[in-house]
C-alpha angles and dihedrals in degrees: 000000000000126000118185089348093306123114114237113212117243113271094018093092091050090049090049092050092047094055091043089055092048090049093050090048094049095047092048092048094047093046093046092047093049094047091046092051092049092048091049092047091049092047093049094045100242092318129115118238096267105052121137130211124226137172138216122206141165093025109174096205098244093112129020144174090288087073097040103044095056090051092051089046091059094048109035139041135199101028137122135200118206129194116195113222114213110230127149094214106036132045095223131174133179115221139192111192126191117185119328124332119135121332126186124234111270128220093186137005122353142297125248123292125182095275094049096043097044101051139111091229111091107247132176144187110205131207110239092254088068099045090097089059091061119090129208119236129163091350094307136096122238131192123196122209125168091349092305117118115215126195107233112223098173149006114224128201142076134260090259122066112277140165088245088070091070097048131098120195119196134182116280099245093051089052092050090052087057099043104025123230093281099080144093123289140183123223118204133175139177090241118043091215090064092059092069093049093048091045093053092049092050090048090054094047095045093045094084098056112012146025112261122196123190135134105246099175127106115273120238111261127204122245122276089252091055091052092047093053096041116125093245092051093047092050093046089050092050091050093049095044091049092050092046091051092052090046093053093044090051090054089055092046091049090053089052090047092051091047092054089049094058094098088051091049090050090050090052091054091050088052090054100256113165123223093260093051090048090055091049091054093045093050091047094053093041092048091051091058092044095048094045089047091052091048091052091047092049091049091052093051091044091055089049091051090051091052095044114052093193091058121070142164125208133204094261091054089056095045093047093046091048091052092048092049091050090048093047090047092052092048093046093049092047093048093047093045091052091048090050093049091049091049092048092053093054 
């Protein structure tokens, strides 16, 4: 086959199309997963899908969060406690984050970690709709709300319109100063099983000085069949099966490509090429097809994203997909080369 007057060796076009298909599949999966996660995070208001609400009332002031948070910090990881702040103009939440739970996409700066969220210095992460309200001073951003000046460490949101744009997250202690300890909270954790353990410990610690209300029973779970046929499971299965199909087809195409290269390999041996030099040439030619295939796949997805405003790809999607394609290509070439060597010795 000739392209632009140049003859394309047999098997190379198939290899190019295979890597282009894998690249398209990976970019679509990564973009869809990222957009789905952002939409879920926006819909849930910075929470994961298994958070639980609780309330504290009749606290007598003898003990407070300054005694409870450090104890939880030494025992648990990957949890967050939120305190909604009632405000008619701003959707504001105080947050204390320990480890990794859910974090929103950031347009600038960073989201809360434990040091920034459990501090006596007023700190905030603004939704992008409020970034114009922040002022620069001495190389830092500051946001003023109800006569309190917060240091802004990040701007959260995405390029498209999102509920995250209208949110303001502040450090936990600043939120408690606004609401008082007797208020409603939300407990979230990376693992749903940890929520019960943290809840029981908080119930024990609050029992001596306040009334603590939280449902600590097991939630009803759907049947295994319901989980298997859920929309998320079906889409994940489709993504994985599609990727597996492309992976297996690329192995077959690579075997075909190597078979058509046999005369070239024989010519290299006649010319005195050593095994190492043969591998260098094989990797160079194989990599050229893989990289050009990825470039074609990226271009196809980029054109789709330009035509569909609701679909987008970001730089990290491209970098991650490129790394996966390179890794898959290395694995495929190694597997096929070993199979060919075993077949040649028989």
